[in-house]
VMD Tcl script that builds the backbone (N, CA, C; Angstrom):
set m [mol new atoms 213]
animate dup $m
set s [atomselect $m all]
$s set {name element resname resid chain x y z} {
  {N N MET 1 A 9.213 31.872 15.675}
  {CA C MET 1 A 8.008 30.987 16.197}
  {C C MET 1 A 8.547 30.268 17.965}
  {N N VAL 2 A 7.611 30.183 18.612}
  {CA C VAL 2 A 7.712 29.755 19.932}
  {C C VAL 2 A 7.243 28.484 20.160}
  {N N ILE 3 A 8.367 27.176 20.559}
  {CA C ILE 3 A 7.548 25.912 20.548}
  {C C ILE 3 A 7.324 25.717 21.859}
  {N N LYS 4 A 5.920 25.331 22.693}
  {CA C LYS 4 A 5.792 25.002 23.952}
  {C C LYS 4 A 6.277 23.745 24.196}
  {N N MET 5 A 6.316 23.531 25.566}
  {CA C MET 5 A 6.310 22.179 25.880}
  {C C MET 5 A 5.058 21.264 25.646}
  {N N GLY 6 A 5.254 20.078 25.040}
  {CA C GLY 6 A 4.070 19.420 24.801}
  {C C GLY 6 A 3.376 19.654 23.270}
  {N N ASP 7 A 4.249 20.414 22.438}
  {CA C ASP 7 A 3.800 20.733 21.027}
  {C C ASP 7 A 4.040 19.261 20.489}
  {N N SER 8 A 4.234 19.579 18.922}
  {CA C SER 8 A 4.077 18.346 17.875}
  {C C SER 8 A 5.225 17.475 18.266}
  {N N ALA 9 A 6.311 17.649 18.543}
  {CA C ALA 9 A 7.518 16.764 18.525}
  {C C ALA 9 A 6.806 15.722 19.751}
  {N N GLU 10 A 6.780 16.267 20.808}
  {CA C GLU 10 A 6.395 14.904 21.900}
  {C C GLU 10 A 5.072 14.228 21.422}
  {N N LYS 11 A 4.234 15.131 20.791}
  {CA C LYS 11 A 2.913 14.548 20.368}
  {C C LYS 11 A 3.155 13.482 19.126}
  {N N GLN 12 A 4.130 13.081 18.311}
  {CA C GLN 12 A 4.407 12.806 17.335}
  {C C GLN 12 A 5.219 11.594 17.847}
  {N N ALA 13 A 5.908 11.671 19.043}
  {CA C ALA 13 A 7.152 10.678 19.405}
  {C C ALA 13 A 6.323 9.706 20.078}
  {N N ARG 14 A 5.234 9.835 20.860}
  {CA C ARG 14 A 4.316 8.659 21.465}
  {C C ARG 14 A 3.408 8.029 20.475}
  {N N PRO 15 A 2.978 7.883 19.574}
  {CA C PRO 15 A 2.583 6.802 18.815}
  {C C PRO 15 A 3.698 5.911 18.213}
  {N N LYS 16 A 4.718 6.890 17.881}
  {CA C LYS 16 A 6.052 5.570 17.528}
  {C C LYS 16 A 6.431 4.765 18.664}
  {N N PHE 17 A 6.310 5.470 19.984}
  {CA C PHE 17 A 6.655 4.737 21.100}
  {C C PHE 17 A 6.010 3.653 21.242}
  {N N PHE 18 A 4.853 3.810 21.079}
  {CA C PHE 18 A 3.553 2.602 21.530}
  {C C PHE 18 A 3.387 1.781 20.370}
  {N N GLN 19 A 3.723 1.782 19.082}
  {CA C GLN 19 A 3.841 1.346 18.108}
  {C C GLN 19 A 5.091 0.227 18.333}
  {N N GLY 20 A 6.438 0.781 18.772}
  {CA C GLY 20 A 7.405 0.002 18.961}
  {C C GLY 20 A 7.253 -0.830 20.269}
  {N N VAL 21 A 6.274 -0.671 21.172}
  {CA C VAL 21 A 5.824 -1.387 22.342}
  {C C VAL 21 A 5.041 -2.657 21.890}
  {N N LYS 22 A 4.359 -2.663 21.225}
  {CA C LYS 22 A 3.502 -3.464 20.482}
  {C C LYS 22 A 4.529 -4.202 19.823}
  {N N ALA 23 A 5.217 -3.850 19.063}
  {CA C ALA 23 A 6.221 -4.587 18.007}
  {C C ALA 23 A 6.914 -5.686 18.713}
  {N N GLU 24 A 7.382 -5.067 20.065}
  {CA C GLU 24 A 8.452 -6.250 21.011}
  {C C GLU 24 A 7.532 -6.848 21.461}
  {N N PHE 25 A 6.289 -6.396 21.893}
  {CA C PHE 25 A 5.083 -7.371 22.733}
  {C C PHE 25 A 5.026 -8.597 21.666}
  {N N LYS 26 A 4.679 -8.635 20.711}
  {CA C LYS 26 A 4.764 -9.528 19.525}
  {C C LYS 26 A 5.911 -10.461 19.448}
  {N N LYS 27 A 7.043 -10.076 19.719}
  {CA C LYS 27 A 8.049 -10.803 19.867}
  {C C LYS 27 A 8.371 -11.880 20.920}
  {N N ILE 28 A 7.487 -11.659 22.063}
  {CA C ILE 28 A 7.767 -12.483 23.262}
  {C C ILE 28 A 7.219 -13.847 23.025}
  {N N VAL 29 A 8.282 -14.948 23.583}
  {CA C VAL 29 A 7.685 -16.229 23.602}
  {C C VAL 29 A 7.043 -16.342 24.887}
  {N N TRP 30 A 6.412 -16.715 25.374}
  {CA C TRP 30 A 5.494 -17.022 26.962}
  {C C TRP 30 A 6.121 -18.697 26.851}
  {N N PRO 31 A 6.137 -18.998 28.172}
  {CA C PRO 31 A 6.409 -20.145 28.298}
  {C C PRO 31 A 5.029 -21.331 28.691}
  {N N ASP 32 A 5.207 -22.268 28.455}
  {CA C ASP 32 A 3.767 -23.188 28.698}
  {C C ASP 32 A 3.195 -23.028 30.074}
  {N N ARG 33 A 2.484 -24.026 30.361}
  {CA C ARG 33 A 1.976 -24.052 31.397}
  {C C ARG 33 A 2.785 -25.296 32.028}
  {N N LYS 34 A 3.161 -25.984 31.895}
  {CA C LYS 34 A 4.293 -26.965 32.663}
  {C C LYS 34 A 5.268 -26.862 32.719}
  {N N SER 35 A 6.063 -25.476 31.904}
  {CA C SER 35 A 7.282 -25.133 32.034}
  {C C SER 35 A 7.113 -24.163 33.497}
  {N N THR 36 A 6.227 -23.348 33.532}
  {CA C THR 36 A 5.875 -22.008 34.402}
  {C C THR 36 A 5.716 -22.957 35.928}
  {N N LEU 37 A 4.739 -24.199 35.826}
  {CA C LEU 37 A 4.609 -24.747 37.169}
  {C C LEU 37 A 5.909 -25.246 37.767}
  {N N LYS 38 A 6.840 -25.825 36.559}
  {CA C LYS 38 A 8.309 -26.296 37.372}
  {C C LYS 38 A 8.899 -25.465 37.556}
  {N N GLN 39 A 9.197 -24.154 37.291}
  {CA C GLN 39 A 9.879 -23.251 37.559}
  {C C GLN 39 A 9.415 -22.880 38.499}
  {N N SER 40 A 8.151 -22.323 39.012}
  {CA C SER 40 A 7.568 -22.023 40.372}
  {C C SER 40 A 7.589 -23.002 41.205}
  {N N VAL 41 A 7.570 -24.319 41.344}
  {CA C VAL 41 A 7.966 -25.235 42.059}
  {C C VAL 41 A 9.544 -24.752 42.540}
  {N N ALA 42 A 10.119 -24.778 41.569}
  {CA C ALA 42 A 11.738 -24.793 41.557}
  {C C ALA 42 A 12.084 -23.519 42.523}
  {N N VAL 43 A 11.427 -22.408 42.282}
  {CA C VAL 43 A 11.883 -21.388 43.322}
  {C C VAL 43 A 11.001 -21.407 44.401}
  {N N VAL 44 A 9.923 -21.975 44.826}
  {CA C VAL 44 A 9.490 -22.267 46.160}
  {C C VAL 44 A 10.145 -23.119 46.870}
  {N N ALA 45 A 11.033 -23.876 46.052}
  {CA C ALA 45 A 11.670 -25.080 47.209}
  {C C ALA 45 A 13.181 -24.338 47.329}
  {N N ILE 46 A 13.551 -23.781 46.492}
  {CA C ILE 46 A 14.923 -23.013 46.878}
  {C C ILE 46 A 14.882 -21.960 47.629}
  {N N SER 47 A 13.613 -21.401 47.850}
  {CA C SER 47 A 13.041 -20.547 48.822}
  {C C SER 47 A 13.220 -21.141 50.205}
  {N N VAL 48 A 12.504 -21.871 50.177}
  {CA C VAL 48 A 12.408 -22.758 51.396}
  {C C VAL 48 A 13.790 -23.252 51.849}
  {N N VAL 49 A 14.711 -24.004 51.289}
  {CA C VAL 49 A 16.033 -24.672 51.573}
  {C C VAL 49 A 16.874 -23.284 51.824}
  {N N VAL 50 A 16.642 -22.380 51.536}
  {CA C VAL 50 A 17.847 -21.215 51.657}
  {C C VAL 50 A 17.227 -20.460 53.079}
  {N N GLY 51 A 15.719 -19.933 53.493}
  {CA C GLY 51 A 15.210 -19.875 54.292}
  {C C GLY 51 A 15.876 -21.258 56.063}
  {N N VAL 52 A 15.535 -22.209 55.603}
  {CA C VAL 52 A 16.033 -22.986 56.838}
  {C C VAL 52 A 17.594 -22.880 56.891}
  {N N ILE 53 A 18.452 -22.799 56.289}
  {CA C ILE 53 A 19.906 -22.359 56.168}
  {C C ILE 53 A 19.821 -20.993 56.707}
  {N N ILE 54 A 19.551 -20.119 56.641}
  {CA C ILE 54 A 19.711 -18.786 56.964}
  {C C ILE 54 A 18.977 -18.993 58.862}
  {N N ALA 55 A 17.645 -19.611 58.857}
  {CA C ALA 55 A 17.584 -20.083 60.032}
  {C C ALA 55 A 18.311 -20.737 60.991}
  {N N ILE 56 A 19.210 -21.729 60.585}
  {CA C ILE 56 A 20.061 -22.557 61.306}
  {C C ILE 56 A 21.616 -21.691 61.565}
  {N N ILE 57 A 21.716 -20.891 60.406}
  {CA C ILE 57 A 22.981 -19.599 60.456}
  {C C ILE 57 A 22.577 -18.852 61.983}
  {N N ASP 58 A 21.444 -18.107 61.959}
  {CA C ASP 58 A 20.725 -17.473 63.027}
  {C C ASP 58 A 20.833 -17.806 64.397}
  {N N TYR 59 A 20.528 -19.671 64.332}
  {CA C TYR 59 A 20.226 -20.102 65.386}
  {C C TYR 59 A 21.748 -20.299 66.111}
  {N N ILE 60 A 22.695 -20.610 65.341}
  {CA C ILE 60 A 24.153 -20.826 65.932}
  {C C ILE 60 A 25.227 -19.770 66.506}
  {N N ALA 61 A 24.628 -18.515 65.245}
  {CA C ALA 61 A 25.009 -17.396 66.005}
  {C C ALA 61 A 24.654 -16.768 66.992}
  {N N LYS 62 A 23.307 -16.883 67.746}
  {CA C LYS 62 A 22.203 -16.850 68.651}
  {C C LYS 62 A 23.447 -17.202 69.891}
  {N N TYR 63 A 23.132 -18.749 69.572}
  {CA C TYR 63 A 23.986 -19.572 70.606}
  {C C TYR 63 A 25.299 -19.197 70.743}
  {N N GLY 64 A 26.097 -18.656 69.941}
  {CA C GLY 64 A 27.764 -17.954 69.861}
  {C C GLY 64 A 27.796 -16.653 70.837}
  {N N VAL 65 A 26.750 -15.834 70.348}
  {CA C VAL 65 A 26.772 -14.687 71.295}
  {C C VAL 65 A 26.446 -14.792 72.793}
  {N N ASN 66 A 25.260 -15.699 72.820}
  {CA C ASN 66 A 24.907 -15.988 74.244}
  {C C ASN 66 A 26.356 -16.587 75.323}
  {N N PHE 67 A 26.925 -17.638 73.939}
  {CA C PHE 67 A 28.122 -18.535 75.115}
  {C C PHE 67 A 28.872 -17.400 75.132}
  {N N LEU 68 A 29.246 -16.259 74.357}
  {CA C LEU 68 A 30.399 -15.165 74.631}
  {C C LEU 68 A 29.976 -14.409 75.552}
  {N N THR 69 A 28.772 -13.812 75.445}
  {CA C THR 69 A 28.536 -12.670 76.946}
  {C C THR 69 A 28.286 -13.486 78.174}
  {N N SER 70 A 28.284 -14.896 77.700}
  {CA C SER 70 A 27.868 -15.300 79.725}
  {C C SER 70 A 29.109 -15.817 80.241}
  {N N ILE 71 A 30.318 -15.754 79.272}
  {CA C ILE 71 A 31.712 -16.088 79.793}
  {C C ILE 71 A 32.265 -15.144 81.095}
}
mol reanalyze $m
mol bondsrecalc $m
mol representation Tube
mol addrep $m
């Protein structure tokens, strides 16, 4: 007996996979609206602060390179 690719073993594995995915999705505890909003604000605020820090470091490095090359 020759088993071709895509035969019964693979076809039987797909429903079990999707049943497992469905079972795992039922276990997920989604955050409430208030928690999501607080976390989103925190991510935006930290991103802005890190962006400002990187801009300051970039400005200092640019000034230092310009100073060194003008000597």
